[in-house]
N, CA and C atoms as a LAMMPS dump frame, in Angstrom:
ITEM: TIMESTEP
0
ITEM: NUMBER OF ATOMS
423
ITEM: BOX BOUNDS ff ff ff
-5.0000000000000000e+02 5.0000000000000000e+02
-5.0000000000000000e+02 5.0000000000000000e+02
-5.0000000000000000e+02 5.0000000000000000e+02
ITEM: ATOMS id mol type element x y z
1 1 1 N 2.53 -54.09 18.453
2 1 2 C 2.274 -52.666 18.521
3 1 3 C 3.162 -52.014 19.557
4 2 1 N 3.297 -52.597 20.739
5 2 2 C 4.155 -51.992 21.777
6 2 3 C 5.6 -51.957 21.334
7 3 1 N 6.035 -53.016 20.598
8 3 2 C 7.425 -53.054 20.136
9 3 3 C 7.662 -51.929 19.096
10 4 1 N 6.719 -51.743 18.186
11 4 2 C 6.827 -50.665 17.194
12 4 3 C 6.925 -49.295 17.893
13 5 1 N 6.082 -49.116 18.915
14 5 2 C 6.074 -47.842 19.636
15 5 3 C 7.402 -47.584 20.279
16 6 1 N 7.973 -48.562 20.958
17 6 2 C 9.268 -48.421 21.622
18 6 3 C 10.38 -48.112 20.616
19 7 1 N 10.388 -48.852 19.501
20 7 2 C 11.412 -48.626 18.487
21 7 3 C 11.255 -47.214 17.892
22 8 1 N 10.045 -46.818 17.625
23 8 2 C 9.819 -45.473 17.059
24 8 3 C 10.24 -44.365 18.02
25 9 1 N 9.966 -44.544 19.329
26 9 2 C 10.366 -43.558 20.304
27 9 3 C 11.896 -43.514 20.409
28 10 1 N 12.552 -44.625 20.314
29 10 2 C 14.008 -44.659 20.404
30 10 3 C 14.635 -43.973 19.185
31 11 1 N 14.033 -44.184 18.028
32 11 2 C 14.603 -43.612 16.777
33 11 3 C 14.341 -42.105 16.735
34 12 1 N 13.099 -41.683 17.025
35 12 2 C 12.774 -40.243 16.91
36 12 3 C 13.127 -39.444 18.146
37 13 1 N 13.153 -40.049 19.262
38 13 2 C 13.435 -39.333 20.524
39 13 3 C 12.298 -38.408 20.927
40 14 1 N 11.098 -38.639 20.445
41 14 2 C 9.986 -37.754 20.754
42 14 3 C 9.334 -38.098 22.075
43 15 1 N 9.376 -39.313 22.474
44 15 2 C 8.746 -39.698 23.717
45 15 3 C 7.211 -39.891 23.57
46 16 1 N 6.718 -39.787 22.364
47 16 2 C 5.288 -40.06 22.137
48 16 3 C 5.169 -40.779 20.808
49 17 1 N 4.07 -41.452 20.651
50 17 2 C 3.857 -42.258 19.459
51 17 3 C 3.447 -41.372 18.297
52 18 1 N 4.152 -41.499 17.186
53 18 2 C 3.822 -40.849 15.919
54 18 3 C 3.531 -41.947 14.938
55 19 1 N 2.356 -41.948 14.304
56 19 2 C 2.036 -43.039 13.382
57 19 3 C 3.113 -43.179 12.284
58 20 1 N 3.38 -44.441 11.924
59 20 2 C 4.363 -44.74 10.909
60 20 3 C 3.94 -44.114 9.582
61 21 1 N 4.863 -43.678 8.818
62 21 2 C 4.582 -43.116 7.509
63 21 3 C 4.47 -41.596 7.478
64 22 1 N 4.278 -40.944 8.639
65 22 2 C 4.244 -39.487 8.681
66 22 3 C 5.643 -38.975 8.966
67 23 1 N 6.054 -37.933 8.272
68 23 2 C 7.397 -37.412 8.501
69 23 3 C 7.501 -36.773 9.887
70 24 1 N 8.586 -37.002 10.565
71 24 2 C 8.789 -36.428 11.894
72 24 3 C 9.733 -35.236 11.801
73 25 1 N 10.46 -35.095 10.703
74 25 2 C 11.313 -33.92 10.504
75 25 3 C 11.524 -33.766 9.006
76 26 1 N 12.068 -32.6 8.649
77 26 2 C 12.281 -32.258 7.248
78 26 3 C 13.735 -31.86 7.139
79 27 1 N 14.423 -32.409 6.12
80 27 2 C 15.797 -32.056 5.88
81 27 3 C 15.885 -31.074 4.722
82 28 1 N 16.745 -30.122 4.825
83 28 2 C 16.938 -29.153 3.746
84 28 3 C 18.425 -29.07 3.41
85 29 1 N 18.711 -29.075 2.135
86 29 2 C 20.067 -28.974 1.708
87 29 3 C 20.23 -27.574 1.076
88 30 1 N 21.177 -26.799 1.576
89 30 2 C 21.436 -25.439 1.101
90 30 3 C 22.884 -25.35 0.711
91 31 1 N 23.137 -24.803 -0.459
92 31 2 C 24.493 -24.562 -0.873
93 31 3 C 24.815 -23.097 -0.656
94 32 1 N 25.768 -22.869 0.219
95 32 2 C 26.212 -21.505 0.509
96 32 3 C 27.571 -21.288 -0.138
97 33 1 N 27.686 -20.074 -0.688
98 33 2 C 28.976 -19.788 -1.301
99 33 3 C 29.31 -18.326 -0.964
100 34 1 N 30.591 -18.052 -0.982
101 34 2 C 31.078 -16.698 -0.755
102 34 3 C 31.716 -16.201 -1.999
103 35 1 N 31.221 -15.119 -2.542
104 35 2 C 31.782 -14.588 -3.762
105 35 3 C 32.473 -13.269 -3.469
106 36 1 N 33.639 -13.129 -3.957
107 36 2 C 34.397 -11.864 -3.779
108 36 3 C 33.826 -10.827 -4.681
109 37 1 N 33.738 -9.566 -4.258
110 37 2 C 33.228 -8.52 -5.126
111 37 3 C 34.199 -8.282 -6.29
112 38 1 N 33.627 -7.933 -7.448
113 38 2 C 34.472 -7.639 -8.6
114 38 3 C 35.271 -6.345 -8.415
115 39 1 N 34.651 -5.37 -7.781
116 39 2 C 35.34 -4.103 -7.507
117 39 3 C 34.742 -3.455 -6.287
118 40 1 N 35.475 -2.499 -5.747
119 40 2 C 35.037 -1.798 -4.54
120 40 3 C 35.187 -0.333 -4.807
121 41 1 N 34.18 0.451 -4.369
122 41 2 C 34.209 1.893 -4.486
123 41 3 C 34.132 2.443 -3.083
124 42 1 N 35.134 3.17 -2.681
125 42 2 C 35.144 3.808 -1.368
126 42 3 C 34.637 5.247 -1.505
127 43 1 N 33.662 5.621 -0.69
128 43 2 C 33.058 6.951 -0.76
129 43 3 C 33.158 7.55 0.626
130 44 1 N 33.643 8.802 0.668
131 44 2 C 33.692 9.532 1.926
132 44 3 C 32.746 10.674 1.817
133 45 1 N 31.803 10.781 2.734
134 45 2 C 30.786 11.842 2.682
135 45 3 C 30.859 12.636 3.993
136 46 1 N 30.897 13.944 3.837
137 46 2 C 30.895 14.809 4.994
138 46 3 C 29.614 15.689 4.928
139 47 1 N 28.903 15.723 6.01
140 47 2 C 27.664 16.492 6.081
141 47 3 C 27.922 17.809 6.791
142 48 1 N 27.21 18.823 6.383
143 48 2 C 27.342 20.113 6.999
144 48 3 C 27.29 21.236 5.969
145 49 1 N 27.718 22.402 6.327
146 49 2 C 27.682 23.556 5.41
147 49 3 C 29.103 23.818 4.953
148 50 1 N 29.221 24.262 3.723
149 50 2 C 30.517 24.624 3.183
150 50 3 C 30.857 23.837 1.932
151 51 1 N 32.079 24.05 1.422
152 51 2 C 32.524 23.393 0.228
153 51 3 C 32.785 21.902 0.527
154 52 1 N 32.514 21.068 -0.484
155 52 2 C 32.74 19.64 -0.415
156 52 3 C 31.952 18.972 0.733
157 53 1 N 30.877 19.597 1.198
158 53 2 C 30.043 18.972 2.195
159 53 3 C 28.605 18.962 1.707
160 54 1 N 27.863 17.98 2.119
161 54 2 C 26.476 17.834 1.707
162 54 3 C 25.571 18.398 2.817
163 55 1 N 24.71 19.298 2.423
164 55 2 C 23.814 19.92 3.379
165 55 3 C 22.656 18.962 3.71
166 56 1 N 22.397 18.846 5.019
167 56 2 C 21.288 17.969 5.444
168 56 3 C 19.953 18.567 5.021
169 57 1 N 19.853 19.867 4.927
170 57 2 C 18.602 20.514 4.429
171 57 3 C 18.323 20.107 2.988
172 58 1 N 19.377 20.06 2.189
173 58 2 C 19.24 19.702 0.782
174 58 3 C 18.769 18.262 0.661
175 59 1 N 19.225 17.408 1.531
176 59 2 C 18.818 15.963 1.529
177 59 3 C 17.328 15.885 1.903
178 60 1 N 16.921 16.672 2.919
179 60 2 C 15.55 16.637 3.369
180 60 3 C 14.625 17.168 2.236
181 61 1 N 15.056 18.202 1.516
182 61 2 C 14.239 18.729 0.397
183 61 3 C 14.09 17.671 -0.705
184 62 1 N 15.164 16.98 -1.014
185 62 2 C 15.083 15.945 -2.082
186 62 3 C 14.174 14.792 -1.639
187 63 1 N 14.234 14.435 -0.336
188 63 2 C 13.418 13.352 0.202
189 63 3 C 11.926 13.683 0.067
190 64 1 N 11.583 14.98 0.249
191 64 2 C 10.166 15.38 0.176
192 64 3 C 9.591 15.131 -1.212
193 65 1 N 10.41 15.27 -2.24
194 65 2 C 9.92 15.012 -3.622
195 65 3 C 9.489 13.581 -3.795
196 66 1 N 10.106 12.627 -3.104
197 66 2 C 9.842 11.211 -3.293
198 66 3 C 8.797 10.674 -2.349
199 67 1 N 8.263 11.469 -1.439
200 67 2 C 7.265 11.01 -0.529
201 67 3 C 5.942 10.831 -1.317
202 68 1 N 5.227 9.751 -1.074
203 68 2 C 3.971 9.554 -1.772
204 68 3 C 2.915 10.604 -1.299
205 69 1 N 2.077 11.016 -2.22
206 69 2 C 1.03 11.946 -1.843
207 69 3 C -0.032 11.221 -1.041
208 70 1 N -0.604 11.927 -0.068
209 70 2 C -1.663 11.258 0.729
210 70 3 C -2.895 11.044 -0.163
211 71 1 N -3.637 9.974 0.135
212 71 2 C -4.862 9.729 -0.611
213 71 3 C -5.928 10.709 -0.189
214 72 1 N -6.611 11.233 -1.16
215 72 2 C -7.645 12.223 -0.948
216 72 3 C -8.965 11.481 -0.78
217 73 1 N -9.594 11.635 0.365
218 73 2 C -10.833 10.946 0.67
219 73 3 C -12.049 11.781 0.249
220 74 1 N -13.156 11.099 0.091
221 74 2 C -14.42 11.783 -0.217
222 74 3 C -14.755 12.789 0.909
223 75 1 N -14.473 12.416 2.146
224 75 2 C -14.749 13.263 3.276
225 75 3 C -13.951 14.585 3.185
226 76 1 N -12.698 14.506 2.759
227 76 2 C -11.902 15.701 2.61
228 76 3 C -12.471 16.587 1.519
229 77 1 N -12.93 15.995 0.458
230 77 2 C -13.551 16.758 -0.641
231 77 3 C -14.819 17.439 -0.149
232 78 1 N -15.666 16.65 0.588
233 78 2 C -16.896 17.211 1.105
234 78 3 C -16.653 18.395 2.031
235 79 1 N -15.656 18.217 2.938
236 79 2 C -15.344 19.28 3.87
237 79 3 C -14.827 20.566 3.132
238 80 1 N -14.009 20.374 2.141
239 80 2 C -13.478 21.502 1.35
240 80 3 C -14.619 22.247 0.661
241 81 1 N -15.522 21.497 -0.009
242 81 2 C -16.625 22.108 -0.743
243 81 3 C -17.539 22.858 0.261
244 82 1 N -17.837 22.216 1.372
245 82 2 C -18.755 22.881 2.369
246 82 3 C -18.111 24.137 2.913
247 83 1 N -16.794 24.123 3.203
248 83 2 C -16.131 25.267 3.734
249 83 3 C -16.067 26.414 2.72
250 84 1 N -15.744 26.083 1.457
251 84 2 C -15.544 27.104 0.454
252 84 3 C -16.864 27.621 -0.153
253 85 1 N -17.834 26.696 -0.427
254 85 2 C -19.02 27.047 -1.11
255 85 3 C -20.268 27.127 -0.223
256 86 1 N -20.204 26.538 0.976
257 86 2 C -21.319 26.595 1.884
258 86 3 C -22.431 25.597 1.647
259 87 1 N -22.218 24.62 0.781
260 87 2 C -23.224 23.549 0.611
261 87 3 C -22.511 22.209 0.635
262 88 1 N -23.329 21.162 0.905
263 88 2 C -22.822 19.798 1.031
264 88 3 C -22.967 19.107 -0.307
265 89 1 N -22.043 18.165 -0.576
266 89 2 C -22.146 17.319 -1.753
267 89 3 C -22.166 15.886 -1.313
268 90 1 N -22.949 15.091 -1.972
269 90 2 C -23.08 13.693 -1.678
270 90 3 C -21.904 12.913 -2.282
271 91 1 N -21.517 11.819 -1.694
272 91 2 C -20.407 11.035 -2.194
273 91 3 C -20.696 10.484 -3.588
274 92 1 N -22.013 10.226 -3.854
275 92 2 C -22.38 9.738 -5.187
276 92 3 C -22.051 10.754 -6.233
277 93 1 N -22.233 12.046 -5.924
278 93 2 C -21.912 13.129 -6.865
279 93 3 C -20.383 13.144 -7.117
280 94 1 N -19.633 12.968 -6.053
281 94 2 C -18.157 12.951 -6.196
282 94 3 C -17.741 11.76 -7.117
283 95 1 N -18.356 10.627 -6.861
284 95 2 C -18.054 9.441 -7.694
285 95 3 C -18.435 9.676 -9.158
286 96 1 N -19.561 10.334 -9.395
287 96 2 C -19.977 10.608 -10.77
288 96 3 C -19.015 11.538 -11.477
289 97 1 N -18.55 12.56 -10.788
290 97 2 C -17.544 13.491 -11.381
291 97 3 C -16.265 12.765 -11.67
292 98 1 N -15.837 11.906 -10.748
293 98 2 C -14.582 11.139 -10.973
294 98 3 C -14.735 10.201 -12.174
295 99 1 N -15.909 9.541 -12.281
296 99 2 C -16.174 8.649 -13.423
297 99 3 C -16.134 9.423 -14.729
298 100 1 N -16.753 10.624 -14.735
299 100 2 C -16.784 11.433 -15.93
300 100 3 C -15.378 11.86 -16.352
301 101 1 N -14.508 12.056 -15.38
302 101 2 C -13.132 12.449 -15.7
303 101 3 C -12.223 11.265 -15.973
304 102 1 N -12.761 10.079 -15.768
305 102 2 C -11.942 8.839 -15.997
306 102 3 C -10.945 8.564 -14.927
307 103 1 N -11.193 9.097 -13.71
308 103 2 C -10.26 8.887 -12.595
309 103 3 C -10.567 7.522 -11.941
310 104 1 N -9.53 6.955 -11.344
311 104 2 C -9.707 5.642 -10.689
312 104 3 C -10.522 5.828 -9.397
313 105 1 N -11.22 4.762 -9.054
314 105 2 C -12.009 4.792 -7.829
315 105 3 C -11.303 4.138 -6.664
316 106 1 N -9.999 3.858 -6.821
317 106 2 C -9.105 3.238 -5.83
318 106 3 C -9.377 1.76 -5.587
319 107 1 N -10.593 1.333 -5.571
320 107 2 C -10.876 -0.075 -5.344
321 107 3 C -12.257 -0.404 -5.941
322 108 1 N -12.426 -1.66 -6.243
323 108 2 C -13.704 -2.142 -6.71
324 108 3 C -14.521 -2.59 -5.539
325 109 1 N -15.77 -2.24 -5.504
326 109 2 C -16.607 -2.666 -4.388
327 109 3 C -16.994 -4.117 -4.598
328 110 1 N -16.773 -4.976 -3.558
329 110 2 C -17.079 -6.369 -3.736
330 110 3 C -18.551 -6.684 -3.814
331 111 1 N -19.386 -5.797 -3.296
332 111 2 C -20.805 -6.039 -3.249
333 111 3 C -21.551 -5.213 -4.315
334 112 1 N -20.855 -4.721 -5.3
335 112 2 C -21.488 -3.934 -6.354
336 112 3 C -22.425 -4.779 -7.169
337 113 1 N -23.587 -4.223 -7.458
338 113 2 C -24.571 -4.945 -8.272
339 113 3 C -24.211 -4.806 -9.731
340 114 1 N -24.514 -5.821 -10.49
341 114 2 C -24.199 -5.772 -11.919
342 114 3 C -25.105 -4.74 -12.617
343 115 1 N -26.341 -4.677 -12.202
344 115 2 C -27.273 -3.721 -12.754
345 115 3 C -27.789 -2.855 -11.613
346 116 1 N -27.831 -1.581 -11.827
347 116 2 C -28.301 -0.679 -10.784
348 116 3 C -29.816 -0.734 -10.696
349 117 1 N -30.313 -0.643 -9.45
350 117 2 C -31.77 -0.623 -9.24
351 117 3 C -32.351 0.706 -9.68
352 118 1 N -31.566 1.759 -9.469
353 118 2 C -32.003 3.076 -9.888
354 118 3 C -30.881 3.701 -10.732
355 119 1 N -31.257 4.54 -11.689
356 119 2 C -30.185 5.146 -12.498
357 119 3 C -29.384 6.094 -11.647
358 120 1 N -28.114 6.271 -12.068
359 120 2 C -27.237 7.192 -11.357
360 120 3 C -27.753 8.62 -11.485
361 121 1 N -27.656 9.343 -10.416
362 121 2 C -28.073 10.749 -10.403
363 121 3 C -26.861 11.599 -10.706
364 122 1 N -26.962 12.431 -11.74
365 122 2 C -25.88 13.285 -12.064
366 122 3 C -25.956 14.533 -11.218
367 123 1 N -24.815 15.047 -10.757
368 123 2 C -24.849 16.227 -9.863
369 123 3 C -25.267 17.501 -10.665
370 124 1 N -25.901 18.425 -9.947
371 124 2 C -26.221 19.688 -10.593
372 124 3 C -24.903 20.397 -10.995
373 125 1 N -25.013 21.298 -11.933
374 125 2 C -23.859 21.944 -12.531
375 125 3 C -22.957 22.603 -11.475
376 126 1 N -23.586 23.393 -10.546
377 126 2 C -22.764 24.101 -9.543
378 126 3 C -22.044 23.156 -8.616
379 127 1 N -22.663 22.023 -8.263
380 127 2 C -22.011 21.055 -7.389
381 127 3 C -20.888 20.314 -8.104
382 128 1 N -21.149 20.028 -9.39
383 128 2 C -20.083 19.387 -10.219
384 128 3 C -18.854 20.264 -10.326
385 129 1 N -19.084 21.575 -10.579
386 129 2 C -17.971 22.522 -10.687
387 129 3 C -17.247 22.66 -9.369
388 130 1 N -17.97 22.628 -8.276
389 130 2 C -17.35 22.742 -6.954
390 130 3 C -16.479 21.488 -6.685
391 131 1 N -16.976 20.328 -7.056
392 131 2 C -16.185 19.1 -6.869
393 131 3 C -14.936 19.105 -7.78
394 132 1 N -15.117 19.616 -8.979
395 132 2 C -13.958 19.716 -9.896
396 132 3 C -12.901 20.668 -9.303
397 133 1 N -13.351 21.768 -8.742
398 133 2 C -12.416 22.73 -8.14
399 133 3 C -11.709 22.101 -6.937
400 134 1 N -12.457 21.315 -6.149
401 134 2 C -11.849 20.635 -5.014
402 134 3 C -10.796 19.609 -5.468
403 135 1 N -11.1 18.888 -6.548
404 135 2 C -10.127 17.916 -7.097
405 135 3 C -8.858 18.642 -7.595
406 136 1 N -9.053 19.826 -8.175
407 136 2 C -7.873 20.625 -8.597
408 136 3 C -7.07 21.103 -7.391
409 137 1 N -7.794 21.533 -6.341
410 137 2 C -7.144 21.991 -5.099
411 137 3 C -6.292 20.899 -4.48
412 138 1 N -6.797 19.682 -4.485
413 138 2 C -6.046 18.537 -3.902
414 138 3 C -5.089 17.919 -4.908
415 139 1 N -4.948 18.528 -6.072
416 139 2 C -4.03 18.062 -7.129
417 139 3 C -4.307 16.666 -7.596
418 140 1 N -5.592 16.32 -7.652
419 140 2 C -6 15.013 -8.216
420 140 3 C -6.072 15.161 -9.736
421 141 1 N -6.483 16.325 -10.209
422 141 2 C -6.494 16.598 -11.646
423 141 3 C -5.679 17.855 -11.942
């Protein structure tokens, strides 16, 4: 045993005993190559105002089109409805309106029951209309 330990330490250079049969290092073979480009296009761009120059304001305007829209939360909808109509709406009512419109709920609840203990409560007409208007305001529909 002592002889195996000394030989193993000399071979691996670890200074501690590693049981035989376990890998002490991993080798990787990688083939690297350098490929020349088929063609090169040189582009000179000048920023600023005037002919043959690209306006930074125009670039900023184009970038705004590609920004993702912020996610509209139930709280934002509740605050909008309360501010505009003066009454509160429950999140369950918002969910029911979204279900009726076929809108996504963003995520599936992991603890959702297969069968509901109580039937879903449908929102009163005025609250449903207020929620619909809020969804239009936030450009969800």
